[in-house]
C-alpha positions in Angstrom: -1.6 3.2 4.8 -3.1 3.4 1.4 -5.5 6.4 1.3 -3.2 9.2 0.7 -5.6 10.5 -1.9 -8.5 10.9 0.4 -7.4 14.4 1.6 -7.2 15.6 -2.0 -10.5 14.3 -3.3 -12.5 13.5 -0.2 -10.5 9.7 -1.9 -10.9 10.4 -3.9 -9.8 9.9 -3.8 -11.6 11.4 -5.5 -11.6 12.6 -5.6 -15.9 23.5 -5.9 -17.8 26.2 -6.8 -17.5 29.0 -4.2 -14.7 31.5 -5.0 -13.9 32.9 -1.5 -10.6 34.7 -1.2 -10.6 35.8 2.4 -12.0 34.1 5.5 -14.6 36.0 7.4 -14.6 36.4 11.1 -17.2 33.6 11.4 -15.0 31.4 9.2 -12.0 32.0 11.5 -14.2 31.0 14.5 -15.2 27.9 12.7 -11.5 27.0 12.0 -10.5 27.5 15.6 -13.3 25.3 17.0 -12.9 22.7 14.3 -9.2 22.1 14.6 -7.0 21.5 17.6 -4.1 23.6 16.6 -0.5 23.7 18.0 -0.1 27.3 17.2 -2.2 30.5 17.6 -3.5 33.0 15.0 -1.6 36.3 15.0 -3.6 38.9 16.9 -3.1 41.3 13.9 -4.5 38.6 11.5 -1.9 39.7 9.1 -2.5 38.2 5.6 0.0 37.0 3.1 -1.1 38.5 -0.2 -0.1 40.3 -3.4 -1.7 43.6 -4.1 -3.5 42.9 -7.3 -5.7 40.1 -8.8 -5.7 39.6 -12.5 -9.1 39.0 -14.1 -9.6 35.4 -15.3 -12.5 36.2 -17.5 -10.4 36.3 -20.6 -7.3 34.4 -21.7 -4.6 36.8 -23.1 -2.1 35.9 -25.7 1.2 34.6 -24.5 2.8 37.9 -25.6 0.6 39.8 -23.1 1.1 37.7 -20.0 2.0 39.4 -16.7 5.5 38.5 -15.6 5.5 37.5 -11.9 7.6 35.1 -9.7 6.6 31.5 -9.8 4.3 30.7 -6.8 2.8 34.1 -6.7 0.3 33.8 -9.5 -3.4 34.3 -8.8 -5.7 31.5 -9.7 -9.5 31.0 -9.7 -8.8 27.4 -8.6 -9.0 28.3 -5.0 -9.0 26.0 -1.9 -12.8 26.4 -1.7 -13.0 25.1 -5.2 -10.7 22.2 -4.5 -12.4 21.2 -1.2 -16.0 21.7 -2.2 -16.4 20.7 -5.8 -15.0 17.2 -6.1 -17.2 14.4 -4.9 -15.8 10.9 -4.3 -17.0 7.7 -6.0 -17.5 4.5 -4.0 -18.8 2.1 -6.6 -21.6 1.6 -9.1 -24.4 -0.9 -9.6 -27.3 -1.6 -12.0 -30.7 -2.8 -10.9 -33.0 -5.3 -12.7 -34.5 -2.4 -14.8 -31.1 -1.3 -16.0 -31.0 1.8 -13.9 -27.6 3.0 -12.7 -26.8 3.6 -9.0 -23.6 5.0 -7.6 -22.1 5.8 -4.2 -21.2 9.4 -3.9 -19.1 10.9 -1.0 -19.6 14.7 -0.3 -17.0 16.8 1.4 -19.5 19.6 1.9 -21.6 17.2 4.0 -18.6 16.2 6.2 -17.7 13.4 3.9 -21.2 11.7 4.1 -21.7 8.9 1.4 -25.0 8.6 -0.4 -26.4 6.1 -2.8 -27.8 8.0 -5.8 -30.2 6.6 -8.3 -30.2 7.6 -11.9 -33.3 7.8 -14.0 -33.9 5.5 -17.0 -34.2 8.8 -18.9 -30.6 10.1 -18.5 -31.7 13.6 -19.1 -33.8 13.6 -15.9 -32.2 14.4 -12.6 -31.0 11.6 -10.3 -32.1 11.5 -6.7 -30.7 10.3 -3.4 -31.8 6.9 -2.2 -30.1 7.3 1.2 -31.9 9.3 3.9 -30.1 12.3 5.5 -29.6 10.5 8.8 -27.6 7.7 7.1 -24.2 7.5 5.5 -23.2 4.5 3.4 -19.7 3.5 4.4 -18.1 0.4 6.0 -14.8 0.5 8.0 -14.1 -3.2 7.4 -10.3 -3.4 7.2 -10.4 0.3 8.0 -10.4 1.2 4.2 -13.8 -0.3 3.5 -15.3 -0.5 0.0 -18.1 -2.8 -1.2 -20.5 -0.9 1.1 -23.7 -1.6 -0.8 -25.2 -4.2 -3.2 -28.4 -4.2 -5.3 -30.7 -7.0 -6.4 -34.0 -6.4 -8.0 -35.5 -3.3 -6.3 -33.6 -3.9 -3.0 -30.4 -2.4 -1.8 -28.5 -3.7 1.3 -25.9 -1.2 2.7 -23.6 -0.6 5.6 -24.4 2.4 7.7 -21.3 4.3 8.8 -22.4 5.3 12.3 -23.3 1.9 13.7 -21.9 -0.3 11.0 -25.0 -2.3 10.8 -26.5 -3.6 7.6 -29.8 -2.2 6.4 -32.3 -3.2 3.7 -34.1 -0.6 1.7 -36.4 -0.5 -1.3 -35.0 1.6 -4.2 -38.4 2.3 -5.8 -39.4 5.2 -3.5 -37.6 8.3 -2.4 -39.3 7.9 1.0 -38.4 4.2 1.6 -37.1 3.8 5.2 -34.1 1.5 5.8 -34.7 -1.6 7.9 -31.8 -3.0 10.0 -30.7 -6.6 9.2 -27.9 -7.2 11.7 -27.9 -6.9 15.5 -27.2 -3.8 17.4 -24.1 -4.5 19.5 -24.1 -1.1 21.3 -21.6 0.5 18.9 -19.8 0.1 15.5 -18.1 -3.2 16.6 -19.0 -5.5 13.7 -18.6 -4.4 10.1 -19.7 -6.0 6.8 -18.4 -5.5 3.2 -18.4 -6.9 -0.3 -21.8 -8.7 0.0 -23.9 -10.5 -2.6 -27.5 -11.7 -2.6 -28.4 -15.4 -2.4 -31.9 -15.3 -3.9 -32.4 -19.0 -3.7 -32.2 -18.9 0.1 -33.3 -15.3 0.6 -30.1 -14.3 2.4 -27.1 -11.9 2.0 -23.6 -13.3 2.0 -20.8 -11.0 3.0 -17.5 -10.5 4.6 -17.8 -9.9 8.3 -15.3 -8.3 10.5 -15.9 -8.8 14.3 -14.0 -6.4 16.6 -16.0 -7.2 19.8 -13.1 -9.1 21.4 -10.3 -7.1 20.0 -10.1 -3.9 17.9 -6.5 -4.8 16.9 -7.1 -8.5 16.1 -10.5 -8.7 14.6 -12.1 -11.9 13.6 -12.9 -12.0 9.8 -15.2 -14.5 8.2 -17.7 -15.0 5.4 -21.2 -14.9 6.9 -24.8 -15.0 5.8 -27.5 -12.6 6.9 -31.2 -13.6 6.7 -33.3 -11.2 4.5 -36.8 -12.3 5.5 -38.6 -12.7 8.8 -39.6 -10.2 11.5 -36.7 -10.8 13.8 -33.0 -9.8 13.5 -30.8 -12.9 13.8 -27.2 -13.3 14.5 -25.1 -13.8 11.2 -24.3 -17.3 10.4 -20.6 -18.0 9.7 -20.1 -20.0 6.5 -16.3 -19.8 6.1 -13.8 -18.9 8.8 -10.6 -19.7 10.4 -8.2 -17.7 8.2 -7.0 -14.2 8.8 -8.7 -12.5 5.9 -11.5 -12.9 3.3 -12.8 -11.1 0.3 -14.8 -11.5 -2.9 -17.5 -14.0 -1.8 -19.1 -14.7 -5.2 -22.1 -17.0 -5.7 -22.8 -18.9 -8.9 -26.2 -18.5 -10.7 -27.4 -21.9 -9.2 -26.7 -20.8 -5.7 -24.7 -24.1 -5.2 -21.1 -22.9 -5.4 -19.4 -20.0 -3.6 -16.0 -18.6 -4.6 -13.9 -16.4 -2.4 -10.3 -15.1 -1.8 -8.5 -15.6 1.5 -5.0 -14.9 2.8 -3.1 -15.1 6.0 -0.4 -13.1 8.0 2.2 -12.0 7.2 1.1 -11.7 3.6 -1.0 -8.9 2.1 -3.5 -10.1 -0.5 -1.1 -8.9 -3.4 1.8 -11.0 -1.9 0.1 -14.4 -1.6 -3.5 -15.3 -1.5 -5.7 -18.3 -2.3 -8.9 -18.7 -4.4 -11.3 -21.3 -3.0 -14.7 -22.7 -4.1 -17.1 -24.1 -1.6 -20.1 -26.3 -2.4 -23.3 -25.3 -0.6 -25.8 -27.8 0.8 -29.6 -27.4 0.7 -29.5 -25.9 4.2 -27.0 -23.2 3.1 -23.9 -24.6 4.6 -20.5 -25.0 2.9 -19.9 -28.7 3.1 -17.0 -29.2 0.7 -14.0 -26.9 -0.3 -11.6 -26.9 -3.2 -8.5 -24.6 -3.5 -8.5 -23.4 -7.1 -5.3 -21.2 -7.0 -2.6 -20.2 -4.5 -2.4 -23.6 -2.8 0.8 -24.8 -4.6 3.8 -23.7 -2.7 5.9 -23.9 -5.9 3.8 -21.1 -7.5 3.8 -17.7 -6.1 0.6 -15.9 -7.0 -2.1 -13.6 -5.7 -5.4 -14.5 -7.3 -8.2 -11.9 -7.1 -11.6 -10.9 -8.4 -13.4 -14.2 -8.9 -16.6 -14.0 -11.1 -19.1 -16.7 -12.3 -20.6 -16.6 -15.8 -24.2 -17.4 -16.2 -23.2 -20.8 -17.5 -21.4 -21.5 -14.4 -17.7 -20.9 -15.5 -15.4 -19.3 -12.9 -13.1 -16.6 -14.0 -10.5 -14.7 -12.0 -7.2 -12.7 -12.2 -3.9 -13.9 -11.0 -0.2 -13.1 -11.5 1.2 -16.7 -11.6 4.4 -17.2 -13.7 4.5 -13.8 -15.5 4.2 -11.6 -12.4 1.4 -9.6 -14.0 -2.3 -9.8 -13.1 -4.0 -11.5 -16.1 -7.3 -13.2 -16.8 -7.7 -16.9 -16.1 -10.4 -19.6 -15.7 -11.0 -22.6 -13.6 -11.3 -26.0 -15.2 -13.5 -27.7 -12.6 -13.3 -31.3 -14.0 -9.7 -31.6 -13.1 -9.2 -28.6 -10.8 -6.7 -26.9 -13.1 -6.1 -23.2 -14.1 -6.1 -22.1 -17.7 -4.9 -18.6 -18.9 -7.4 -16.7 -21.0 -5.1 -13.9 -22.2 -1.5 -13.3 -21.2 0.3 -9.9 -21.4 2.8 -7.8 -19.5 0.0 -5.6 -18.2 -2.0 -5.4 -15.0 -5.7 -6.4 -15.3 -6.4 -5.8 -11.6 -5.3 -3.6 -8.7 -4.1 -4.3 -5.2 -6.9 -5.2 -2.8 -6.8 -2.1 -0.6 -10.6 -1.8 -0.7 -13.4 -4.3 -1.1 -15.7 -4.5 -4.1 -13.3 -3.9 -7.0 -14.7 -4.9 -10.4 -12.1 -4.7 -13.2 -13.9 -6.8 -15.7 -17.4 -8.0 -16.8 -18.7 -10.9 -18.8 -20.8 -9.5 -21.7 -24.2 -11.1 -21.3 -25.3 -10.8 -24.9 -22.1 -12.6 -26.0 -20.8 -14.8 -23.2 -17.6 -15.6 -24.9 -16.5 -12.0 -24.6 -15.2 -10.2 -21.5 -15.0 -6.4 -21.1 -12.0 -5.5 -19.1 -9.6 -2.8 -18.1 -5.9 -3.1 -18.0 -2.9 -0.9 -17.2 0.4 -0.7 -18.9 3.2 1.9 -18.6 1.1 4.5 -16.8 -2.0 4.3 -18.9 -5.3 2.4 -18.7 -7.1 0.7 -21.6 -10.6 -0.5 -22.2 -10.6 -3.8 -24.1 -12.6 -6.8 -25.1 -11.1 -10.3 -24.6 -12.5 -13.3 -26.5 -12.0 -16.1 -24.0 -12.4 -18.8 -26.6 -9.8 -17.3 -29.0 -7.5 -15.7 -26.4 -7.5 -12.5 -28.3 -7.7 -8.9 -27.0 -9.1 -5.9 -28.9 -8.6 -2.4 -27.5 -11.7 -0.1 -27.5 -11.5 3.6 -28.1 -12.0 5.7 -24.9 -11.1 9.3 -23.9 -10.2 8.0 -20.5 -6.6 7.2 -19.8 -7.3 5.9 -16.4 -10.0 3.2 -15.8 -11.2 1.6 -12.6 -14.3 -0.4 -12.3 -16.8 -1.8 -14.9 -20.5 -2.5 -14.4 -22.7 -4.2 -17.0 -25.8 -2.4 -18.0 -28.5 -3.2 -20.5 -26.7 -3.4 -23.8 -24.0 -1.1 -22.4 -21.1 -0.8 -19.9 -20.8 1.7 -17.1 -17.1 2.6 -16.7 -15.4 4.6 -14.0 -12.5 6.6 -15.4 -10.6 9.8 -15.7 -7.9 11.4 -17.8 -5.6 14.4 -17.8 -8.6 16.5 -18.9 -11.4 14.5 -17.3 -11.9 14.3 -13.5 -13.2 11.0 -11.9 -16.4 10.2 -13.9 -18.9 7.5 -14.9 -19.3 7.0 -18.6 -22.0 5.0 -20.4 -20.3 3.0 -23.1 -22.4 1.5 -25.9 -20.9 -1.1 -28.2 -22.0 -2.4 -31.6 -23.7 -5.8 -32.0 -20.3 -7.7 -32.2 -18.9 -5.7 -29.2 -16.0 -4.8 -31.4 -16.2 -1.0 -31.2 -17.6 1.8 -29.3 -20.7 3.5 -30.9 -21.5 5.9 -28.1 -19.5 7.2 -25.1 -21.4 9.5 -22.8 -20.3 10.8 -19.4 -23.4 10.5 -17.1 -21.7 11.6 -13.8 -18.8 13.7 -12.9 -17.0 14.3 -9.6 -16.6 17.9 -10.6 -19.3 18.9 -13.1 -18.3 22.6 -13.3 -14.6 21.9 -13.6 -14.4 22.9 -17.3 -14.7 26.6 -16.5 -11.1 26.4 -15.3 -9.8 24.5 -18.4 -7.4 27.2 -19.5 -5.6 26.9 -16.2 -5.1 23.2 -16.3 -1.6 21.6 -16.5 -1.4 18.4 -18.4 0.5 15.4 -16.9 3.6 14.4 -18.6 4.5 10.7 -18.0 8.3 10.5 -17.3 10.7 7.7 -16.8 13.8 8.5 -14.8 16.9 6.7 -13.7 17.2 5.4 -10.1 20.2 4.9 -8.0 20.4 1.3 -9.1 22.2 1.2 -12.4 19.9 0.0 -15.2 16.6 0.5 -13.2 14.1 3.2 -13.8 11.0 4.4 -12.0 8.1 6.5 -13.2 6.3 9.7 -12.4 3.8 12.3 -13.7 5.2 15.8 -14.1 2.9 18.8 -14.2 4.5 22.1 -15.4 3.4 25.5 -14.0 0.4 26.6 -16.1 -1.5 29.9 -16.0 -3.0 31.9 -19.0 -2.5 35.1 -17.2 1.1 34.8 -15.9 4.6 33.9 -16.8 7.8 34.0 -14.9 11.1 35.6 -15.9 13.3 33.4 -18.3 16.0 33.2 -15.7 13.8 31.7 -12.9 13.1 28.0 -12.4 9.9 27.0 -10.6 9.7 25.6 -7.1 8.8 21.9 -7.1 6.3 20.0 -4.9 7.0 16.3 -5.1 4.2 14.1 -3.9 5.0 10.5 -2.6 1.8 8.4 -2.7 0.5 6.2 0.1 0.2 2.5 0.4 3.1 2.2 -0.2 1.7 -0.5 -2.4 -0.4 1.8 -4.5 -0.1 3.8 -7.7 -0.5 7.4 -8.6 -2.3 8.2 -11.8 -2.1 11.0 -14.3 -5.6 12.3 -14.0 -7.3 15.7 -13.7 -7.0 16.5 -9.9 -7.9 20.0 -8.7 -5.5 19.5 -5.8 -2.6 19.3 -8.2 -4.0 22.2 -10.4 -4.2 24.4 -7.2 -0.4 24.3 -7.2 0.5 24.4 -10.8 -2.0 27.3 -11.6 -0.1 29.3 -9.0 3.3 28.7 -10.6 4.5 25.5 -8.9 5.9 22.6 -10.7 4.3 19.3 -9.3 5.5 15.8 -9.7 3.6 12.6 -8.6 6.0 9.7 -8.2 5.6 6.0 -8.7 8.6 4.8 -6.9 9.9 1.2 -6.8 7.2 -0.7 -4.9 4.3 0.8 -6.7 1.7 -1.2 -8.4 0.8 -1.0 -12.1 4.2 -2.3 -13.3 4.1 -5.9 -12.4 5.2 -8.0 -9.4 9.0 -7.5 -9.9 8.7 -3.7 -9.7 6.3 -3.9 -6.7 8.7 -6.2 -4.8 11.6 -3.8 -5.1 10.3 -2.4 -1.8 10.4 -5.7 0.1 12.7 -5.2 3.2 13.7 -1.8 1.7 10.8 0.5 2.6 12.4 3.8 3.6 15.3 3.3 1.2 14.0 2.5 -2.3 11.0 4.9 -2.1 13.2 7.7 -0.6 16.0 7.2 -3.1 13.5 7.2 -6.0 11.8 10.4 -4.9 15.2 12.1 -4.5 16.3 10.8 -7.9 13.1 12.1 -9.5 13.6 15.5 -8.0 17.2 15.7 -9.2 16.3 14.5 -12.6 13.8 17.4 -13.0 16.4 19.9 -11.7 19.0 18.5 -14.1 16.3 18.8 -16.9 15.8 22.5 -16.1 12.2 21.9 -14.9 12.7 22.8 -11.3 14.7 25.0 -8.9 17.1 22.8 -7.0 16.9 25.3 -4.0 13.2 25.2 -3.8 12.4 21.5 -3.7 9.5 20.5 -1.3 8.0 17.1 -0.6 4.6 16.0 0.6 2.7 12.8 1.2 -0.1 11.2 3.2 0.1 8.0 5.2 2.9 5.9 3.9 3.7 8.9 1.7 3.9 10.9 4.9 6.5 8.3 6.1 8.5 8.7 2.9 8.4 12.4 3.3 9.8 12.3 6.8 12.4 9.6 5.9 13.6 11.8 3.0 13.9 14.8 5.2 15.8 12.8 7.9 18.1 10.7 5.8 18.6 12.9 2.7 19.4 16.5 2.0 17.5 16.9 -1.4 14.4 18.7 -0.1 14.2 22.1 1.7 10.9 21.6 3.4 8.1 19.0 3.8 4.5 18.3 4.8 3.5 15.0 6.4 -0.2 14.2 6.3 -1.1 11.4 8.8 2.4 10.1 8.2 4.5 7.5 10.1 7.4 8.6 12.2 8.0 5.5 14.3 7.7 2.2 12.5 7.8 0.1 15.7 5.1 2.1 17.3 3.0 1.8 14.1 3.4 -2.0 14.1 2.2 -2.1 17.7 -0.8 0.1 17.3 -2.1 -0.2 13.8 -5.1 -2.3 12.7 -5.1 -6.0 11.9 -5.1 -5.7 8.1 -1.7 -4.0 8.1 -0.3 -5.2 11.4 2.2 -7.6 9.7 2.6 -5.6 6.5 5.8 -4.1 7.7 7.4 -7.4 8.4 7.9 -7.9 4.7 8.6 -4.2 4.0 11.1 -3.5 6.7 12.7 -6.5 8.2 14.0 -7.1 11.7 14.2 -5.1 14.8 17.4 -3.4 13.7 15.8 -2.2 10.5 12.7 -1.0 12.3 14.9 1.3 14.4 17.2 2.5 11.6 14.3 3.4 9.3 12.3 5.3 11.8 12.7 9.1 11.4 11.8 9.7 15.1 15.1 8.0 16.1 17.2 10.4 14.0 15.8 13.8 14.8 19.4 15.2 14.9 19.6 14.6 11.1 16.6 16.7 10.3 17.7 20.1 9.0 14.6 21.7 7.3 11.1 22.9 8.2 8.2 20.5 8.5 4.4 20.9 8.8 2.3 18.0 10.1 -1.5 17.3 9.8 -3.2 14.5 11.7 -6.8 13.2 12.3 -7.5 12.4 16.0 -9.6 9.4 15.2 -7.0 7.7 12.9 -6.7 4.0 13.7 -4.2 3.3 10.9 -1.6 5.8 11.9 -2.5 6.9 15.5 -2.1 10.6 16.5 0.9 9.8 18.7 3.0 9.4 15.6 2.6 13.1 14.6 2.8 14.3 18.2 6.2 12.6 18.8 7.8 14.0 15.7 6.4 17.4 16.4 7.7 17.6 19.9 11.1 16.3 18.9 11.6 18.8 16.1 10.3 21.6 18.2 12.8 20.7 20.9 15.6 20.6 18.3 14.7 24.1 17.2 13.5 23.4 13.7 10.6 25.4 12.2 7.6 23.1 12.7 3.8 23.1 13.1 1.2 20.5 13.9 -2.5 20.7 13.0 -4.8 18.1 14.5 -8.4 17.5 13.3 -11.1 16.3 15.6 -13.5 13.8 14.0 -11.2 12.9 11.2 -9.9 9.4 10.6 -7.2 8.2 8.1 -7.5 10.8 5.5 -9.5 14.0 5.6 -13.1 14.0 4.3 -14.5 17.3 5.6 -14.3 20.2 3.2 -13.1 22.7 5.7 -10.2 20.4 6.7 -9.2 19.7 3.1 -9.2 23.5 2.4 -7.3 24.3 5.5 -4.6 21.6 4.9 -4.1 22.8 1.4 -3.8 26.5 2.2 -1.4 26.0 5.1 0.9 23.7 3.2 1.2 26.4 0.5 1.8 29.3 2.8 4.2 27.2 4.9 6.4 26.5 1.8 6.0 30.0 0.5 7.2 31.6 3.8 10.1 29.2 4.4 11.6 28.3 1.0 9.5 30.0 -1.7 10.9 33.6 -1.7 7.6 34.8 -3.0 4.2 36.0 -1.6 1.1 34.0 -2.4 -1.9 35.7 -4.1 -4.5 34.2 -1.9 -5.6 35.9 1.3 -4.8 33.4 4.0 -4.3 33.7 7.7 -0.9 31.9 8.3 -0.5 29.7 11.3 2.1 30.3 13.8 5.3 28.2 13.1 7.2 27.2 16.1 10.9 28.2 16.1 10.1 30.6 13.3 7.5 33.2 14.3 
């Protein structure tokens, strides 16, 4: 239930150049055929619009702004801009020549993901490695990640349509991919998070086999032969547990590290780090549990990595409750901390292939890493011998993965003024300071033209219902250089509840947010109790209290902003995707704080979700909810009589995480109750929306829905409103 951001960034998370203000007849036809809609277009095609559009070519002084109601302001950050300009980032890699590769998802190509190769001369244009008939994406554990790996001049990748692994040369634009794994007649076996074993000419990867059951897949670590003329069945090296991740081979090819965990735990609850010794024939003949095997120590080790000298490093949260760097002392099988801090040096394992730190090859006593503390990321160097940490200067306030280059680092990051980007970071000889910081790829390269419209995130700490406890959020005030509202008006507020629920929202430049704020909405993105980024204790606030803590914290945040004079208490709206959609529905069912809501592929029936969802999350709710009584009492579908405000629902028809029946059940129930409600279903969409036209449509219809029902204003954009049951 993690990918709430996918619809806003096409996940981007993450994460738009055509300024179209009115859909043509052909566009309307496209929408009608693309979406299965539980409404009809009005025959008159009446548009909700204001009569004038202010020019955005110049920024007037504040004294000359046009006064207009919040929510009615015109903005050049249109839904076309949001849906079409931001590309997603699915990982980076560097080949033996030091050339950078990245995986780029494109909403304008129906969400197709492409490996792109940069030139050694960074001023020259990059080119696509992936042929047009391929899309690089794995659906292992549904959320995927780790879909490609590069060694020398060879890339191995997972193809979305058939989920087979393919091998391809990266030297030529015309190189054809060659299949490595068997054709099972459909996308029944997926692979992720693989590494090359050059000593035995094979590829070691996590394998998820759904041939016997799609709801109870068999996961293992397997090897795939890279040579020969015949395709062979993968060879299972490690199996028997419920889940595996991070198979990592040492430089000698004699030791394999990996992470594993079992139901009912998620990998951030309890997991184990193992090392297996490899025989000359390539089998794992001996295994040692490095971390997570002591029942007296609660921990969730993650991200193992070998140095060139054969030392094993990893991140775990033993004792302190924060993910910190550690190393394995092989001689006596003990674990030693490298650097300890109340900060998170890793993220929850929702997707494969995360890489939060790198060992600097030129100085192997130094580790480049990212860490997160109180809503901000930092780039740092840790000296593993001295146990010291030095922070490096960086314009990014949000950092994700790091990849080692030739005498440089490639860092994935963003900030309140930078969209998701890749930066080349060059350090001095001692790796003590940054000598050059250059952005080499941006998810939205033309975004700067809208700079005067950007609302900067304000990190806020607010009191919760539990005395002495606080939670966190990013507040974005209404911002537009052309408009202002009257002094006696407070802005409508859209509160977003993130997915997961074990995830973290981050204060970065997101055009989806700016779409709202540039039109006169206040926007707040909440990190309720249960979110990551604040340590295990904060994360575990949600155990057995999902649907209570998250709901209370969202309501407390909204009330805090009302009391602070930053929002209109009569125009509070809530939205969220996946688990955030559940929090949205639960807040509307069990509280009276919000006046309308939008649920994107959200959960209405917890029991039904537990029965129908995929294996990775099938036991997740045991810890989050509790017993049968709690499953009933926390399910909004069982308390339709308590809903009292309008709701709009959006759902992908191929969603295997939150099946479509969830949205349909709540839609029918609310319609029967007589509440204003609408349901939009998208054919060909899974968990999260990746197609530009669907991202655009979802954004527009949310805004118009809220404007018509609680906003008391007309929107500036020309949009055909959908029919709302029990309202139109």
